[in-house]
Phi, psi and omega in degrees: 000140175244145181263060180276133180282137183284134184278137175293141186293307187251057185267345180048248178269357181277133175306149182303315178299323179288324177295320177294325177290318179296329181294333182284343183283136184300148178298319180293326174295322176291325178290315179297320177295324178292320179294318181292321182290325177291324175298313178294325173298316177294319180298310178298320176300312178300311182299317179296319181291321180294308182302310184299318187282322190269316195257000181247167185249049178266165180292163182286344173295316180291323180288323175297319177294325177296316178298315177300312179301323180288324179290321177290326177293321173296317177295322176296314185284331182274349183276000000 
């Protein structure tokens, strides 16, 4: 008899023991954690953009790129 550990089916780049632990977590918990992390990313994006555009002495090209990047980040994270 061999004590081979069974490999998790859809573990991709995550090791099998970690994938089996992650599989046990409820879907609602995973969704809430995902939404909370996206919320904090959006808040950080807003604060950084406001600080960079208002309080720094960079050119308007850099500030315009930051504003554009912030708007694109919002679209990406809200989709």
